[in-house]
CHARMM internal coordinates of N, CA and C (Angstrom, degrees):
IC EDIT
DIST 1 N 1 CA 1.4640
DIST 1 CA 1 C 1.5407
ANGL 1 N 1 CA 1 C 108.13
DIST 1 C 2 N 1.2971
ANGL 1 CA 1 C 2 N 117.32
DIHE 1 N 1 CA 1 C 2 N 64.91
DIST 2 N 2 CA 1.4488
ANGL 1 C 2 N 2 CA 123.53
DIHE 1 CA 1 C 2 N 2 CA -176.88
DIST 2 CA 2 C 1.5148
ANGL 2 N 2 CA 2 C 112.24
DIHE 1 C 2 N 2 CA 2 C -108.44
DIST 2 C 3 N 1.3125
ANGL 2 CA 2 C 3 N 117.65
DIHE 2 N 2 CA 2 C 3 N 41.23
DIST 3 N 3 CA 1.4538
ANGL 2 C 3 N 3 CA 121.79
DIHE 2 CA 2 C 3 N 3 CA 176.28
DIST 3 CA 3 C 1.4969
ANGL 3 N 3 CA 3 C 109.95
DIHE 2 C 3 N 3 CA 3 C -103.50
DIST 3 C 4 N 1.3089
ANGL 3 CA 3 C 4 N 116.78
DIHE 3 N 3 CA 3 C 4 N 154.28
DIST 4 N 4 CA 1.4639
ANGL 3 C 4 N 4 CA 121.56
DIHE 3 CA 3 C 4 N 4 CA -178.25
DIST 4 CA 4 C 1.5318
ANGL 4 N 4 CA 4 C 111.86
DIHE 3 C 4 N 4 CA 4 C -84.88
DIST 4 C 5 N 1.3100
ANGL 4 CA 4 C 5 N 117.64
DIHE 4 N 4 CA 4 C 5 N -18.89
DIST 5 N 5 CA 1.4451
ANGL 4 C 5 N 5 CA 120.87
DIHE 4 CA 4 C 5 N 5 CA -179.36
DIST 5 CA 5 C 1.5426
ANGL 5 N 5 CA 5 C 108.82
DIHE 4 C 5 N 5 CA 5 C -111.72
DIST 5 C 6 N 1.3369
ANGL 5 CA 5 C 6 N 114.86
DIHE 5 N 5 CA 5 C 6 N 119.63
DIST 6 N 6 CA 1.4656
ANGL 5 C 6 N 6 CA 120.54
DIHE 5 CA 5 C 6 N 6 CA -177.21
DIST 6 CA 6 C 1.5322
ANGL 6 N 6 CA 6 C 108.79
DIHE 5 C 6 N 6 CA 6 C -112.23
DIST 6 C 7 N 1.3177
ANGL 6 CA 6 C 7 N 115.95
DIHE 6 N 6 CA 6 C 7 N 155.77
DIST 7 N 7 CA 1.4574
ANGL 6 C 7 N 7 CA 122.26
DIHE 6 CA 6 C 7 N 7 CA 178.24
DIST 7 CA 7 C 1.5248
ANGL 7 N 7 CA 7 C 108.24
DIHE 6 C 7 N 7 CA 7 C -133.10
DIST 7 C 8 N 1.3420
ANGL 7 CA 7 C 8 N 115.19
DIHE 7 N 7 CA 7 C 8 N 139.24
DIST 8 N 8 CA 1.4474
ANGL 7 C 8 N 8 CA 119.49
DIHE 7 CA 7 C 8 N 8 CA 174.67
DIST 8 CA 8 C 1.5155
ANGL 8 N 8 CA 8 C 109.52
DIHE 7 C 8 N 8 CA 8 C -137.35
DIST 8 C 9 N 1.3230
ANGL 8 CA 8 C 9 N 116.53
DIHE 8 N 8 CA 8 C 9 N 158.97
DIST 9 N 9 CA 1.4616
ANGL 8 C 9 N 9 CA 122.51
DIHE 8 CA 8 C 9 N 9 CA -175.85
DIST 9 CA 9 C 1.5289
ANGL 9 N 9 CA 9 C 108.50
DIHE 8 C 9 N 9 CA 9 C -119.20
DIST 9 C 10 N 1.3390
ANGL 9 CA 9 C 10 N 117.44
DIHE 9 N 9 CA 9 C 10 N 98.62
DIST 10 N 10 CA 1.4680
ANGL 9 C 10 N 10 CA 120.19
DIHE 9 CA 9 C 10 N 10 CA -177.16
DIST 10 CA 10 C 1.5353
ANGL 10 N 10 CA 10 C 111.41
DIHE 9 C 10 N 10 CA 10 C -73.87
DIST 10 C 11 N 1.3124
ANGL 10 CA 10 C 11 N 114.91
DIHE 10 N 10 CA 10 C 11 N 159.98
DIST 11 N 11 CA 1.4562
ANGL 10 C 11 N 11 CA 120.16
DIHE 10 CA 10 C 11 N 11 CA 174.60
DIST 11 CA 11 C 1.5245
ANGL 11 N 11 CA 11 C 108.77
DIHE 10 C 11 N 11 CA 11 C -72.20
DIST 11 C 12 N 1.3343
ANGL 11 CA 11 C 12 N 115.69
DIHE 11 N 11 CA 11 C 12 N 140.05
DIST 12 N 12 CA 1.4572
ANGL 11 C 12 N 12 CA 119.69
DIHE 11 CA 11 C 12 N 12 CA 170.71
DIST 12 CA 12 C 1.5135
ANGL 12 N 12 CA 12 C 108.14
DIHE 11 C 12 N 12 CA 12 C -136.36
DIST 12 C 13 N 1.2938
ANGL 12 CA 12 C 13 N 113.94
DIHE 12 N 12 CA 12 C 13 N 143.82
DIST 13 N 13 CA 1.4595
ANGL 12 C 13 N 13 CA 121.45
DIHE 12 CA 12 C 13 N 13 CA -176.20
DIST 13 CA 13 C 1.5175
ANGL 13 N 13 CA 13 C 111.12
DIHE 12 C 13 N 13 CA 13 C -80.34
DIST 13 C 14 N 1.3309
ANGL 13 CA 13 C 14 N 118.21
DIHE 13 N 13 CA 13 C 14 N 146.42
DIST 14 N 14 CA 1.4562
ANGL 13 C 14 N 14 CA 119.01
DIHE 13 CA 13 C 14 N 14 CA 175.38
DIST 14 CA 14 C 1.5245
ANGL 14 N 14 CA 14 C 111.19
DIHE 13 C 14 N 14 CA 14 C -68.79
DIST 14 C 15 N 1.3436
ANGL 14 CA 14 C 15 N 117.62
DIHE 14 N 14 CA 14 C 15 N -10.67
DIST 15 N 15 CA 1.4455
ANGL 14 C 15 N 15 CA 120.83
DIHE 14 CA 14 C 15 N 15 CA -179.58
DIST 15 CA 15 C 1.5346
ANGL 15 N 15 CA 15 C 113.32
DIHE 14 C 15 N 15 CA 15 C -99.97
DIST 15 C 16 N 1.3301
ANGL 15 CA 15 C 16 N 117.32
DIHE 15 N 15 CA 15 C 16 N 8.96
DIST 16 N 16 CA 1.4626
ANGL 15 C 16 N 16 CA 120.81
DIHE 15 CA 15 C 16 N 16 CA 176.36
DIST 16 CA 16 C 1.5216
ANGL 16 N 16 CA 16 C 109.15
DIHE 15 C 16 N 16 CA 16 C -60.20
DIST 16 C 17 N 1.3429
ANGL 16 CA 16 C 17 N 118.39
DIHE 16 N 16 CA 16 C 17 N 137.03
DIST 17 N 17 CA 1.4631
ANGL 16 C 17 N 17 CA 120.88
DIHE 16 CA 16 C 17 N 17 CA -177.65
DIST 17 CA 17 C 1.5231
ANGL 17 N 17 CA 17 C 111.93
DIHE 16 C 17 N 17 CA 17 C -75.12
DIST 17 C 18 N 1.3285
ANGL 17 CA 17 C 18 N 118.70
DIHE 17 N 17 CA 17 C 18 N -25.51
DIST 18 N 18 CA 1.4586
ANGL 17 C 18 N 18 CA 121.93
DIHE 17 CA 17 C 18 N 18 CA -178.61
DIST 18 CA 18 C 1.5280
ANGL 18 N 18 CA 18 C 109.19
DIHE 17 C 18 N 18 CA 18 C -113.01
DIST 18 C 19 N 1.3240
ANGL 18 CA 18 C 19 N 114.78
DIHE 18 N 18 CA 18 C 19 N 156.36
DIST 19 N 19 CA 1.4732
ANGL 18 C 19 N 19 CA 119.42
DIHE 18 CA 18 C 19 N 19 CA 176.18
DIST 19 CA 19 C 1.5157
ANGL 19 N 19 CA 19 C 108.99
DIHE 18 C 19 N 19 CA 19 C -66.39
DIST 19 C 20 N 1.3269
ANGL 19 CA 19 C 20 N 119.95
DIHE 19 N 19 CA 19 C 20 N 124.65
DIST 20 N 20 CA 1.4542
ANGL 19 C 20 N 20 CA 122.00
DIHE 19 CA 19 C 20 N 20 CA -176.77
DIST 20 CA 20 C 1.5403
ANGL 20 N 20 CA 20 C 111.82
DIHE 19 C 20 N 20 CA 20 C -78.77
DIST 20 C 21 N 1.3324
ANGL 20 CA 20 C 21 N 114.61
DIHE 20 N 20 CA 20 C 21 N 157.73
DIST 21 N 21 CA 1.4428
ANGL 20 C 21 N 21 CA 120.85
DIHE 20 CA 20 C 21 N 21 CA 170.54
DIST 21 CA 21 C 1.5242
ANGL 21 N 21 CA 21 C 105.77
DIHE 20 C 21 N 21 CA 21 C -85.49
DIST 21 C 22 N 1.3403
ANGL 21 CA 21 C 22 N 116.61
DIHE 21 N 21 CA 21 C 22 N 110.04
DIST 22 N 22 CA 1.4617
ANGL 21 C 22 N 22 CA 120.03
DIHE 21 CA 21 C 22 N 22 CA -171.96
DIST 22 CA 22 C 1.5102
ANGL 22 N 22 CA 22 C 114.28
DIHE 21 C 22 N 22 CA 22 C -71.97
DIST 22 C 23 N 1.3457
ANGL 22 CA 22 C 23 N 117.53
DIHE 22 N 22 CA 22 C 23 N -37.01
DIST 23 N 23 CA 1.4347
ANGL 22 C 23 N 23 CA 120.66
DIHE 22 CA 22 C 23 N 23 CA 179.73
DIST 23 CA 23 C 1.5165
ANGL 23 N 23 CA 23 C 108.98
DIHE 22 C 23 N 23 CA 23 C -119.20
DIST 23 C 24 N 1.3170
ANGL 23 CA 23 C 24 N 117.89
DIHE 23 N 23 CA 23 C 24 N 123.64
DIST 24 N 24 CA 1.4568
ANGL 23 C 24 N 24 CA 122.73
DIHE 23 CA 23 C 24 N 24 CA 179.10
DIST 24 CA 24 C 1.5142
ANGL 24 N 24 CA 24 C 108.79
DIHE 23 C 24 N 24 CA 24 C -109.59
DIST 24 C 25 N 1.3227
ANGL 24 CA 24 C 25 N 117.72
DIHE 24 N 24 CA 24 C 25 N 140.84
DIST 25 N 25 CA 1.4334
ANGL 24 C 25 N 25 CA 122.36
DIHE 24 CA 24 C 25 N 25 CA -178.44
DIST 25 CA 25 C 1.5233
ANGL 25 N 25 CA 25 C 110.65
DIHE 24 C 25 N 25 CA 25 C -120.68
DIST 25 C 26 N 1.3312
ANGL 25 CA 25 C 26 N 115.71
DIHE 25 N 25 CA 25 C 26 N 155.03
DIST 26 N 26 CA 1.4388
ANGL 25 C 26 N 26 CA 121.85
DIHE 25 CA 25 C 26 N 26 CA 175.16
DIST 26 CA 26 C 1.5312
ANGL 26 N 26 CA 26 C 109.15
DIHE 25 C 26 N 26 CA 26 C -152.22
DIST 26 C 27 N 1.3004
ANGL 26 CA 26 C 27 N 114.98
DIHE 26 N 26 CA 26 C 27 N 161.05
DIST 27 N 27 CA 1.4694
ANGL 26 C 27 N 27 CA 120.38
DIHE 26 CA 26 C 27 N 27 CA -177.51
DIST 27 CA 27 C 1.5290
ANGL 27 N 27 CA 27 C 108.79
DIHE 26 C 27 N 27 CA 27 C -112.28
DIST 27 C 28 N 1.3068
ANGL 27 CA 27 C 28 N 116.37
DIHE 27 N 27 CA 27 C 28 N 142.08
DIST 28 N 28 CA 1.4920
ANGL 27 C 28 N 28 CA 121.59
DIHE 27 CA 27 C 28 N 28 CA 175.66
DIST 28 CA 28 C 1.5141
ANGL 28 N 28 CA 28 C 108.23
DIHE 27 C 28 N 28 CA 28 C -112.64
DIST 28 C 29 N 1.3026
ANGL 28 CA 28 C 29 N 118.31
DIHE 28 N 28 CA 28 C 29 N 142.96
DIST 29 N 29 CA 1.4763
ANGL 28 C 29 N 29 CA 120.22
DIHE 28 CA 28 C 29 N 29 CA -179.12
DIST 29 CA 29 C 1.5367
ANGL 29 N 29 CA 29 C 111.96
DIHE 28 C 29 N 29 CA 29 C -72.16
DIST 29 C 30 N 1.3412
ANGL 29 CA 29 C 30 N 117.36
DIHE 29 N 29 CA 29 C 30 N 148.50
DIST 30 N 30 CA 1.4482
ANGL 29 C 30 N 30 CA 120.85
DIHE 29 CA 29 C 30 N 30 CA -176.68
DIST 30 CA 30 C 1.5264
ANGL 30 N 30 CA 30 C 115.08
DIHE 29 C 30 N 30 CA 30 C -62.85
DIST 30 C 31 N 1.3525
ANGL 30 CA 30 C 31 N 118.29
DIHE 30 N 30 CA 30 C 31 N -25.98
DIST 31 N 31 CA 1.4626
ANGL 30 C 31 N 31 CA 118.17
DIHE 30 CA 30 C 31 N 31 CA -176.57
DIST 31 CA 31 C 1.5280
ANGL 31 N 31 CA 31 C 112.80
DIHE 30 C 31 N 31 CA 31 C -69.50
DIST 31 C 32 N 1.3298
ANGL 31 CA 31 C 32 N 117.52
DIHE 31 N 31 CA 31 C 32 N -10.67
DIST 32 N 32 CA 1.4691
ANGL 31 C 32 N 32 CA 120.27
DIHE 31 CA 31 C 32 N 32 CA 177.69
DIST 32 CA 32 C 1.5301
ANGL 32 N 32 CA 32 C 111.76
DIHE 31 C 32 N 32 CA 32 C -68.06
DIST 32 C 33 N 1.3380
ANGL 32 CA 32 C 33 N 116.67
DIHE 32 N 32 CA 32 C 33 N -24.00
DIST 33 N 33 CA 1.4527
ANGL 32 C 33 N 33 CA 121.67
DIHE 32 CA 32 C 33 N 33 CA -173.73
DIST 33 CA 33 C 1.5349
ANGL 33 N 33 CA 33 C 110.99
DIHE 32 C 33 N 33 CA 33 C -101.82
DIST 33 C 34 N 1.3232
ANGL 33 CA 33 C 34 N 117.68
DIHE 33 N 33 CA 33 C 34 N 7.20
DIST 34 N 34 CA 1.4610
ANGL 33 C 34 N 34 CA 121.09
DIHE 33 CA 33 C 34 N 34 CA -178.91
DIST 34 CA 34 C 1.5205
ANGL 34 N 34 CA 34 C 107.80
DIHE 33 C 34 N 34 CA 34 C -121.23
DIST 34 C 35 N 1.3297
ANGL 34 CA 34 C 35 N 117.03
DIHE 34 N 34 CA 34 C 35 N 115.57
DIST 35 N 35 CA 1.4712
ANGL 34 C 35 N 35 CA 119.61
DIHE 34 CA 34 C 35 N 35 CA -177.17
DIST 35 CA 35 C 1.5216
ANGL 35 N 35 CA 35 C 112.11
DIHE 34 C 35 N 35 CA 35 C -62.69
DIST 35 C 36 N 1.3137
ANGL 35 CA 35 C 36 N 116.89
DIHE 35 N 35 CA 35 C 36 N -66.29
DIST 36 N 36 CA 1.4608
ANGL 35 C 36 N 36 CA 122.43
DIHE 35 CA 35 C 36 N 36 CA 175.02
DIST 36 CA 36 C 1.5096
ANGL 36 N 36 CA 36 C 106.97
DIHE 35 C 36 N 36 CA 36 C -119.37
DIST 36 C 37 N 1.3070
ANGL 36 CA 36 C 37 N 114.26
DIHE 36 N 36 CA 36 C 37 N 152.86
DIST 37 N 37 CA 1.4677
ANGL 36 C 37 N 37 CA 117.56
DIHE 36 CA 36 C 37 N 37 CA 178.39
DIST 37 CA 37 C 1.5012
ANGL 37 N 37 CA 37 C 109.96
DIHE 36 C 37 N 37 CA 37 C -73.47
DIST 37 C 38 N 1.3474
ANGL 37 CA 37 C 38 N 117.98
DIHE 37 N 37 CA 37 C 38 N 116.91
DIST 38 N 38 CA 1.4601
ANGL 37 C 38 N 38 CA 120.40
DIHE 37 CA 37 C 38 N 38 CA -179.15
DIST 38 CA 38 C 1.5455
ANGL 38 N 38 CA 38 C 111.36
DIHE 37 C 38 N 38 CA 38 C -68.78
DIST 38 C 39 N 1.3076
ANGL 38 CA 38 C 39 N 114.30
DIHE 38 N 38 CA 38 C 39 N 155.42
DIST 39 N 39 CA 1.4563
ANGL 38 C 39 N 39 CA 119.53
DIHE 38 CA 38 C 39 N 39 CA 177.80
DIST 39 CA 39 C 1.5137
ANGL 39 N 39 CA 39 C 111.05
DIHE 38 C 39 N 39 CA 39 C -71.16
DIST 39 C 40 N 1.3167
ANGL 39 CA 39 C 40 N 116.74
DIHE 39 N 39 CA 39 C 40 N 153.92
DIST 40 N 40 CA 1.4737
ANGL 39 C 40 N 40 CA 124.05
DIHE 39 CA 39 C 40 N 40 CA 173.50
DIST 40 CA 40 C 1.5217
ANGL 40 N 40 CA 40 C 113.45
DIHE 39 C 40 N 40 CA 40 C 61.46
DIST 40 C 41 N 1.3308
ANGL 40 CA 40 C 41 N 117.25
DIHE 40 N 40 CA 40 C 41 N 40.43
DIST 41 N 41 CA 1.4487
ANGL 40 C 41 N 41 CA 119.22
DIHE 40 CA 40 C 41 N 41 CA 174.37
DIST 41 CA 41 C 1.5279
ANGL 41 N 41 CA 41 C 110.23
DIHE 40 C 41 N 41 CA 41 C -69.72
DIST 41 C 42 N 1.3189
ANGL 41 CA 41 C 42 N 115.82
DIHE 41 N 41 CA 41 C 42 N 147.91
DIST 42 N 42 CA 1.4757
ANGL 41 C 42 N 42 CA 119.78
DIHE 41 CA 41 C 42 N 42 CA 177.65
DIST 42 CA 42 C 1.5152
ANGL 42 N 42 CA 42 C 109.40
DIHE 41 C 42 N 42 CA 42 C -64.97
DIST 42 C 43 N 1.3400
ANGL 42 CA 42 C 43 N 116.22
DIHE 42 N 42 CA 42 C 43 N 139.75
DIST 43 N 43 CA 1.4545
ANGL 42 C 43 N 43 CA 120.87
DIHE 42 CA 42 C 43 N 43 CA -175.55
DIST 43 CA 43 C 1.5309
ANGL 43 N 43 CA 43 C 110.70
DIHE 42 C 43 N 43 CA 43 C -119.42
DIST 43 C 44 N 1.3609
ANGL 43 CA 43 C 44 N 114.16
DIHE 43 N 43 CA 43 C 44 N 152.03
DIST 44 N 44 CA 1.4510
ANGL 43 C 44 N 44 CA 120.68
DIHE 43 CA 43 C 44 N 44 CA 170.67
DIST 44 CA 44 C 1.5256
ANGL 44 N 44 CA 44 C 108.51
DIHE 43 C 44 N 44 CA 44 C -75.81
DIST 44 C 45 N 1.3480
ANGL 44 CA 44 C 45 N 116.88
DIHE 44 N 44 CA 44 C 45 N 161.66
DIST 45 N 45 CA 1.4550
ANGL 44 C 45 N 45 CA 119.44
DIHE 44 CA 44 C 45 N 45 CA 168.75
DIST 45 CA 45 C 1.5358
ANGL 45 N 45 CA 45 C 107.51
DIHE 44 C 45 N 45 CA 45 C -68.99
DIST 45 C 46 N 1.2936
ANGL 45 CA 45 C 46 N 119.27
DIHE 45 N 45 CA 45 C 46 N 167.19
DIST 46 N 46 CA 1.4677
ANGL 45 C 46 N 46 CA 121.53
DIHE 45 CA 45 C 46 N 46 CA -175.83
DIST 46 CA 46 C 1.5250
ANGL 46 N 46 CA 46 C 111.76
DIHE 45 C 46 N 46 CA 46 C -61.95
DIST 46 C 47 N 1.3131
ANGL 46 CA 46 C 47 N 118.51
DIHE 46 N 46 CA 46 C 47 N -41.83
DIST 47 N 47 CA 1.4649
ANGL 46 C 47 N 47 CA 120.98
DIHE 46 CA 46 C 47 N 47 CA 179.24
DIST 47 CA 47 C 1.5328
ANGL 47 N 47 CA 47 C 111.20
DIHE 46 C 47 N 47 CA 47 C -66.28
DIST 47 C 48 N 1.3509
ANGL 47 CA 47 C 48 N 115.77
DIHE 47 N 47 CA 47 C 48 N -44.11
DIST 48 N 48 CA 1.4677
ANGL 47 C 48 N 48 CA 119.86
DIHE 47 CA 47 C 48 N 48 CA 177.92
DIST 48 CA 48 C 1.5094
ANGL 48 N 48 CA 48 C 111.83
DIHE 47 C 48 N 48 CA 48 C -64.09
DIST 48 C 49 N 1.3321
ANGL 48 CA 48 C 49 N 117.44
DIHE 48 N 48 CA 48 C 49 N -35.59
DIST 49 N 49 CA 1.4642
ANGL 48 C 49 N 49 CA 122.41
DIHE 48 CA 48 C 49 N 49 CA 178.73
DIST 49 CA 49 C 1.4998
ANGL 49 N 49 CA 49 C 111.05
DIHE 48 C 49 N 49 CA 49 C -64.96
DIST 49 C 50 N 1.3113
ANGL 49 CA 49 C 50 N 119.00
DIHE 49 N 49 CA 49 C 50 N -39.68
DIST 50 N 50 CA 1.4536
ANGL 49 C 50 N 50 CA 121.69
DIHE 49 CA 49 C 50 N 50 CA 176.55
DIST 50 CA 50 C 1.5119
ANGL 50 N 50 CA 50 C 111.34
DIHE 49 C 50 N 50 CA 50 C -63.58
DIST 50 C 51 N 1.3381
ANGL 50 CA 50 C 51 N 117.26
DIHE 50 N 50 CA 50 C 51 N -39.10
DIST 51 N 51 CA 1.4580
ANGL 50 C 51 N 51 CA 120.68
DIHE 50 CA 50 C 51 N 51 CA 179.53
DIST 51 CA 51 C 1.5126
ANGL 51 N 51 CA 51 C 112.11
DIHE 50 C 51 N 51 CA 51 C -72.66
DIST 51 C 52 N 1.3539
ANGL 51 CA 51 C 52 N 116.13
DIHE 51 N 51 CA 51 C 52 N -36.03
DIST 52 N 52 CA 1.4688
ANGL 51 C 52 N 52 CA 120.40
DIHE 51 CA 51 C 52 N 52 CA -177.53
DIST 52 CA 52 C 1.5152
ANGL 52 N 52 CA 52 C 113.03
DIHE 51 C 52 N 52 CA 52 C -81.30
DIST 52 C 53 N 1.3370
ANGL 52 CA 52 C 53 N 116.61
DIHE 52 N 52 CA 52 C 53 N -25.95
DIST 53 N 53 CA 1.4687
ANGL 52 C 53 N 53 CA 120.55
DIHE 52 CA 52 C 53 N 53 CA -179.31
DIST 53 CA 53 C 1.5401
ANGL 53 N 53 CA 53 C 112.87
DIHE 52 C 53 N 53 CA 53 C 88.87
DIST 53 C 54 N 1.3259
ANGL 53 CA 53 C 54 N 117.46
DIHE 53 N 53 CA 53 C 54 N 6.10
DIST 54 N 54 CA 1.4472
ANGL 53 C 54 N 54 CA 121.73
DIHE 53 CA 53 C 54 N 54 CA 177.37
DIST 54 CA 54 C 1.5251
ANGL 54 N 54 CA 54 C 109.57
DIHE 53 C 54 N 54 CA 54 C -152.48
DIST 54 C 55 N 1.3167
ANGL 54 CA 54 C 55 N 116.58
DIHE 54 N 54 CA 54 C 55 N 151.58
DIST 55 N 55 CA 1.4602
ANGL 54 C 55 N 55 CA 120.16
DIHE 54 CA 54 C 55 N 55 CA 179.30
DIST 55 CA 55 C 1.5328
ANGL 55 N 55 CA 55 C 111.42
DIHE 54 C 55 N 55 CA 55 C -82.18
DIST 55 C 56 N 1.3283
ANGL 55 CA 55 C 56 N 117.07
DIHE 55 N 55 CA 55 C 56 N -30.81
DIST 56 N 56 CA 1.4482
ANGL 55 C 56 N 56 CA 121.51
DIHE 55 CA 55 C 56 N 56 CA -173.75
DIST 56 CA 56 C 1.5124
ANGL 56 N 56 CA 56 C 112.41
DIHE 55 C 56 N 56 CA 56 C -98.52
DIST 56 C 57 N 1.3178
ANGL 56 CA 56 C 57 N 117.31
DIHE 56 N 56 CA 56 C 57 N 132.19
DIST 57 N 57 CA 1.4547
ANGL 56 C 57 N 57 CA 121.41
DIHE 56 CA 56 C 57 N 57 CA -177.70
DIST 57 CA 57 C 1.5271
ANGL 57 N 57 CA 57 C 111.83
DIHE 56 C 57 N 57 CA 57 C -66.49
DIST 57 C 58 N 1.3065
ANGL 57 CA 57 C 58 N 118.02
DIHE 57 N 57 CA 57 C 58 N -28.68
DIST 58 N 58 CA 1.4784
ANGL 57 C 58 N 58 CA 120.81
DIHE 57 CA 57 C 58 N 58 CA -178.95
DIST 58 CA 58 C 1.5352
ANGL 58 N 58 CA 58 C 111.25
DIHE 57 C 58 N 58 CA 58 C -67.43
DIST 58 C 59 N 1.3259
ANGL 58 CA 58 C 59 N 117.69
DIHE 58 N 58 CA 58 C 59 N -23.11
DIST 59 N 59 CA 1.4657
ANGL 58 C 59 N 59 CA 122.31
DIHE 58 CA 58 C 59 N 59 CA -178.59
DIST 59 CA 59 C 1.5211
ANGL 59 N 59 CA 59 C 113.57
DIHE 58 C 59 N 59 CA 59 C -97.66
DIST 59 C 60 N 1.3287
ANGL 59 CA 59 C 60 N 117.10
DIHE 59 N 59 CA 59 C 60 N 0.86
DIST 60 N 60 CA 1.4636
ANGL 59 C 60 N 60 CA 121.16
DIHE 59 CA 59 C 60 N 60 CA -178.23
DIST 60 CA 60 C 1.5441
ANGL 60 N 60 CA 60 C 108.56
DIHE 59 C 60 N 60 CA 60 C -77.75
DIST 60 C 61 N 1.3136
ANGL 60 CA 60 C 61 N 115.04
DIHE 60 N 60 CA 60 C 61 N 128.76
DIST 61 N 61 CA 1.4709
ANGL 60 C 61 N 61 CA 120.80
DIHE 60 CA 60 C 61 N 61 CA 178.98
DIST 61 CA 61 C 1.5226
ANGL 61 N 61 CA 61 C 109.07
DIHE 60 C 61 N 61 CA 61 C -142.81
DIST 61 C 62 N 1.3442
ANGL 61 CA 61 C 62 N 117.52
DIHE 61 N 61 CA 61 C 62 N 95.41
DIST 62 N 62 CA 1.4543
ANGL 61 C 62 N 62 CA 118.44
DIHE 61 CA 61 C 62 N 62 CA 179.62
DIST 62 CA 62 C 1.5219
ANGL 62 N 62 CA 62 C 111.39
DIHE 61 C 62 N 62 CA 62 C -72.17
DIST 62 C 63 N 1.2987
ANGL 62 CA 62 C 63 N 117.00
DIHE 62 N 62 CA 62 C 63 N 150.33
DIST 63 N 63 CA 1.4618
ANGL 62 C 63 N 63 CA 120.97
DIHE 62 CA 62 C 63 N 63 CA 178.00
DIST 63 CA 63 C 1.5183
ANGL 63 N 63 CA 63 C 110.34
DIHE 62 C 63 N 63 CA 63 C -90.28
DIST 63 C 64 N 1.3227
ANGL 63 CA 63 C 64 N 115.04
DIHE 63 N 63 CA 63 C 64 N 130.32
DIST 64 N 64 CA 1.4639
ANGL 63 C 64 N 64 CA 120.87
DIHE 63 CA 63 C 64 N 64 CA 172.80
DIST 64 CA 64 C 1.5069
ANGL 64 N 64 CA 64 C 107.00
DIHE 63 C 64 N 64 CA 64 C -126.41
DIST 64 C 65 N 1.3102
ANGL 64 CA 64 C 65 N 115.78
DIHE 64 N 64 CA 64 C 65 N 129.50
DIST 65 N 65 CA 1.4690
ANGL 64 C 65 N 65 CA 121.31
DIHE 64 CA 64 C 65 N 65 CA 177.81
DIST 65 CA 65 C 1.5023
ANGL 65 N 65 CA 65 C 109.47
DIHE 64 C 65 N 65 CA 65 C -66.89
DIST 65 C 66 N 1.3356
ANGL 65 CA 65 C 66 N 118.92
DIHE 65 N 65 CA 65 C 66 N 141.57
DIST 66 N 66 CA 1.4560
ANGL 65 C 66 N 66 CA 120.04
DIHE 65 CA 65 C 66 N 66 CA 177.75
DIST 66 CA 66 C 1.5193
ANGL 66 N 66 CA 66 C 112.24
DIHE 65 C 66 N 66 CA 66 C -64.80
DIST 66 C 67 N 1.3336
ANGL 66 CA 66 C 67 N 116.88
DIHE 66 N 66 CA 66 C 67 N -17.23
DIST 67 N 67 CA 1.4574
ANGL 66 C 67 N 67 CA 120.50
DIHE 66 CA 66 C 67 N 67 CA 179.94
DIST 67 CA 67 C 1.5258
ANGL 67 N 67 CA 67 C 112.38
DIHE 66 C 67 N 67 CA 67 C -93.05
DIST 67 C 68 N 1.3230
ANGL 67 CA 67 C 68 N 116.65
DIHE 67 N 67 CA 67 C 68 N -6.00
DIST 68 N 68 CA 1.4517
ANGL 67 C 68 N 68 CA 121.82
DIHE 67 CA 67 C 68 N 68 CA -177.23
DIST 68 CA 68 C 1.5450
ANGL 68 N 68 CA 68 C 109.41
DIHE 67 C 68 N 68 CA 68 C -78.40
DIST 68 C 69 N 1.3261
ANGL 68 CA 68 C 69 N 115.73
DIHE 68 N 68 CA 68 C 69 N 142.26
DIST 69 N 69 CA 1.4461
ANGL 68 C 69 N 69 CA 119.87
DIHE 68 CA 68 C 69 N 69 CA 177.63
DIST 69 CA 69 C 1.5044
ANGL 69 N 69 CA 69 C 109.61
DIHE 68 C 69 N 69 CA 69 C -68.59
DIST 69 C 70 N 1.3271
ANGL 69 CA 69 C 70 N 117.82
DIHE 69 N 69 CA 69 C 70 N 140.87
DIST 70 N 70 CA 1.4389
ANGL 69 C 70 N 70 CA 121.93
DIHE 69 CA 69 C 70 N 70 CA 175.57
DIST 70 CA 70 C 1.5196
ANGL 70 N 70 CA 70 C 107.46
DIHE 69 C 70 N 70 CA 70 C -71.45
DIST 70 C 71 N 1.3311
ANGL 70 CA 70 C 71 N 116.83
DIHE 70 N 70 CA 70 C 71 N 133.25
DIST 71 N 71 CA 1.4867
ANGL 70 C 71 N 71 CA 119.38
DIHE 70 CA 70 C 71 N 71 CA -177.81
DIST 71 CA 71 C 1.5220
ANGL 71 N 71 CA 71 C 108.84
DIHE 70 C 71 N 71 CA 71 C -65.07
DIST 71 C 72 N 1.3259
ANGL 71 CA 71 C 72 N 114.17
DIHE 71 N 71 CA 71 C 72 N 128.26
DIST 72 N 72 CA 1.4579
ANGL 71 C 72 N 72 CA 119.94
DIHE 71 CA 71 C 72 N 72 CA -179.79
DIST 72 CA 72 C 1.5227
ANGL 72 N 72 CA 72 C 113.08
DIHE 71 C 72 N 72 CA 72 C 84.08
DIST 72 C 73 N 1.3268
ANGL 72 CA 72 C 73 N 117.87
DIHE 72 N 72 CA 72 C 73 N -0.86
DIST 73 N 73 CA 1.4454
ANGL 72 C 73 N 73 CA 121.58
DIHE 72 CA 72 C 73 N 73 CA -178.93
DIST 73 CA 73 C 1.5249
ANGL 73 N 73 CA 73 C 110.63
DIHE 72 C 73 N 73 CA 73 C -89.57
DIST 73 C 74 N 1.3295
ANGL 73 CA 73 C 74 N 116.46
DIHE 73 N 73 CA 73 C 74 N 174.57
DIST 74 N 74 CA 1.4659
ANGL 73 C 74 N 74 CA 120.16
DIHE 73 CA 73 C 74 N 74 CA -179.88
DIST 74 CA 74 C 1.5335
ANGL 74 N 74 CA 74 C 111.23
DIHE 73 C 74 N 74 CA 74 C -67.67
DIST 74 C 75 N 1.3005
ANGL 74 CA 74 C 75 N 116.17
DIHE 74 N 74 CA 74 C 75 N 152.12
DIST 75 N 75 CA 1.4586
ANGL 74 C 75 N 75 CA 120.24
DIHE 74 CA 74 C 75 N 75 CA 177.60
DIST 75 CA 75 C 1.5069
ANGL 75 N 75 CA 75 C 109.68
DIHE 74 C 75 N 75 CA 75 C -96.95
DIST 75 C 76 N 1.3074
ANGL 75 CA 75 C 76 N 115.15
DIHE 75 N 75 CA 75 C 76 N 151.86
DIST 76 N 76 CA 1.4677
ANGL 75 C 76 N 76 CA 120.61
DIHE 75 CA 75 C 76 N 76 CA -179.03
DIST 76 CA 76 C 1.4996
ANGL 76 N 76 CA 76 C 110.46
DIHE 75 C 76 N 76 CA 76 C -96.58
END
COOR INIT
IC SEED 1 N 1 CA 1 C
IC BUILD
């Protein structure tokens, strides 16, 4: 289970007044899966690092909304 995007299915009561969200998703940061930072990790250029918020490519984790269309995917 080494993916950054996780899904879980919470309990919901049959008596809930609103339609529940059956599957909820969340993102975990990449550093959780790396024990110690290895030497000689690939780095962004300085300008790219400022835009990405990290110097190392292994720690880069862009945020995508679960409601956002996947780029290049089918449209609804």
